[in-house]
N, C-alpha and C positions, 0 to 999 in steps of 0.2 A: 504494500500500500504506500502511495506517495502523498505527502503533505506539502502544499505550496504556500509560501509566505510571500506577501507583496507589500512593499513600501511605495512611496510615490515615484521612486527612481529605480528600484531593483527588485529582482525576484529570486527566491531561493527555494529549491525543491529537496525534500528529505525523504529517503526511502526507509520504511520501518524495518527492513532487513538490515541489521547492523546500525540502525539510526544514522545512516550514512548520508552526508551531503552529496547530492547527485548533480546539482546544477546551481550556479550562482551567476547571474547575468544582469547587465544594465538594460532597462526597458527601452531607453531612447535609441540605443544602437543595436540591441539584441546580441551584443558581444558576450560570449560565454567564457568564463574564467576557469571552470572546473573541467578536468579531463573527462572525456566521453565514456571511458570504460571499454574502448575498442579492444577486443581480445587479441588483436595482432600484437599489441604491446603489453597490456595489463588490464584485467577486468575490474580492478578496483577504481575507486574515485576519491574517497576520503574516509577510509575505515578508522574506527576507534580500536586501539590496541589494549586489550585487557583479558586476563589478569597478568600476562607477561608481555614483554617486548622482544621481538626477534625470536631467535631459536633458543630452546632449552637443549642442553647437551644430551644427545641420545633420544631427544623427543620426550623427555621425562622430567618431572619435578618430584622432589622428595620432601615430605613434611609429616610430622606427627607419627613417624615410624613407618609410613607407607609410601609407595611410589605410584605416581599417576602419569598416564600418557597425555600429552598435550601438544597441539600443533603450534607452528610459528605464529607469533603475535596473539596467541590465545584464541578464545572462541567467540568473543563479543561481536566481531565483524561478520560472523556467519549465523548469528542468532536473531530471531525475530523479537523486536522490541514492541512494547505496548504503548500506543499513543494515549497519554492520560490527560492531556490538555491541549487545546488548539484555539488560536484566534487568527486574525488576518496577518499578524506580525510575530506571533510566538507559538512555539510547539514544544511540548515536553514528552520525552520518550523514556521508558523504564524497562530495564532487564533485571529480573529477580532470579535468585538461585532456583534450580529445579533438579530433577533427577539426572538430567543430561549434564548439567554443569557440575554437579557434585561428583560425577564419575571421573572428571578430569581435574577438579579443583574443589577440595573438600571444605569449602567455607560458604556460609550463608551471607548473602549480600544483596543490596540493591545498587544498580548502576543507572544513574539518571542523567540524561543529556537534555539541556534546555537550549533551544535556538531562539534568539531574539534578533529580528531584522529592524534596523533603523537607518533610513536613507540608504547609503551604499555600504553600510557596515553590518556585518553579521557576527554576533557574539554567540559562542558555543560554550556553555558552562557544563562542567563534568562534576558529578557528585557521587562518591562511593559511600554507602551506608553500611555499617557493620551490624548485621542482624543475628550474629552468632553469639554463643555463650563463651567466647574466647576472643582474643585478638585475631585479626585476619591479616594476611600478607598479600601484597600485590604490586605489580608495576602498572603504569598507565601511560598511554601515549596517543599521539595524533598522527595522521598520515595523509594530509590533503595533497592532491596532485593538481597543479596549475598548468594550464596550457602555456606553452612556450615555443614559439612566439604567442603572445596574448591575442593577436588579431589575425593570425595566419600569415602575416607578412614578415619578411626578414628571416633571420636564423637565430639559433641559441646564442651565438657569439655576439649578438647585438644586445645581450642582457647581462646584468650584474645582480648579485645579491648585496644589498646595502645593510650593514649591521648598525644598530643604534649606538654601540660602544666600540671602542678600539679593541680588537680581539687578537689573541694569540691562539690560533686554532690549530691543534695537533690532531691530525686525522688518525683514527683507528681503522684497521682493515678487517674485513670479514672473509672467512673461508667460504668455499662452495657450499658448506653445510650451514652457513649463516652464523658461525661462531667467531668471536673476536680472536684474531691471531695474536699470540703472545709475542711481545718484543718487536712488533712491526708497527711503525707509525711514520707520519710525514707532516711537516709543517706546511699548511696551505695558506695561512694568513699570518703575517708577522707584524703585530701591533697595527693592523689596518682595519678599515671598515668596508672596503669594496672587494668582493670576490667575483672576478670575471667568470662567466660560465662557458662551458664547451661540452660537446658530447664526450670527448676523450677523457675528461676528468672522472667520468662514471664507468669507464671500461673495466676498472678493477672492482666494480660493485659500489655499494652504498658508502658514503662518507659519514663516519660516526664521530661525534665530538662529545666530550664530557665537560660539564660545568661552564657552559657558555654564559657570558655576562649579559649579552644583549637580550632584552625581552622583546624587542621589535626587529623584524627582518623584512626588508622590502625587495620584491622582484621588480626590477626596473628596466625599461628599454632605453637604449641610448638614442633611439631614433624617434620616439614619440613620447607623449605624456601618459601612456597606459602603464599601470602598475598594479601590483597586489601587495598589500602591507599586512603582515602577520604579527600579532602581538600576543604573547603567551604569559600566563601566570602559573607559577608552581610547576614548571616544566624546565628544569635546568640543563637537560641534555638535548642533543639535536642529531637528527639524521637528515641527510640530503641524498636523494636517490632518483635514478632514471634508468629504465631498461635501455639497452644499447640503441642509440640513435632515435629514441622516442621523442615525440613532440610535446613533452611536458616535463616538469620538474616537481618533485615532492619536497616540501619543506615541513619537517616533522619534529616539532618539540616533544620531548619525552621526559618521563621520570623513570630512569633506569635504562639499561642496555642489555643486549644479548649476553648469554654465557660465553666465557672464554673456552678455548679449545681444551684446556686442562682443568676445567671446573669440575669439582667432585662434591661440592657442598650441598646443603639443603636450600629450600626456597628462601629461608630467612637470610641466607648468605649471598643471594644474588645481588649484583651491583645495582644500587639505587632502589632497593626494595622499600616499600612503604609498610610500616607497621601501624595498624589502626586498632586502637583499643575498643573493647566491647562498648556498644551503644554510641560510638563516635562516628563522625563523618569526615571525609577528605574532599576538599574543593579545589578545583583548578579551572582554567578557562583558556580559550583560544578565540581571538578576535580577528576577523578577516575584513579588510577594507579594500574595495576595488575602485579604480578610477581609469 
């Protein structure tokens, strides 16, 4: 089921499968900013990553003395959310624990996504509620894919990512299994704010960064005024990704990253794991502004 939000200037469409943003465009021009999901490159558009980010080593997590099989990026992106509230400019979706989620993740939770459209700005709020009789453990992340070029004109080399702070970005590399490779890194930004884009920079897979200072990152064209500005709260890590030569770029604020190749710990030991006490909630947000 799809839910459409409209302001005076923009339209956003959310799919209840994964509570995934499927379209975000300007009404005056019809210009689409979200990737179409064309299977030639990638069927995703803007999935939510929960309760893990990336790959778990061996496709398993261990907690409470038991082992559970879980897929990359967790199960939320492939789960049907319930629409619990909707107006012309706001929609609230909820995923609650059930027999299927408990089979791969033994915690009782609510995951609630709230979309609010105001002008050309879409705010996505993420709330995790602990409904268990114990603390729960999870990672949480975003994965929006933005068309690049934004208007179908030019090439990726006409675009840069502009960070709101001067950054020392040390790239971590992922193996073919999606695990962080030990001892391999590369500096891609040295106390700078502008990261030029190219297809080649993604040939070795996703770029993964820890503890990014900038809360705002903008995808900007050198040739026009078109841009996408992403602002995040409580997502300190970052992934950048593009399948080979694809016409889009993913800007992915995260809380946590994939397991390392040599990881042998439990869920509580995963990098960036969030520990949420009983009867508590965790809140974060992602704001997307298009122009």
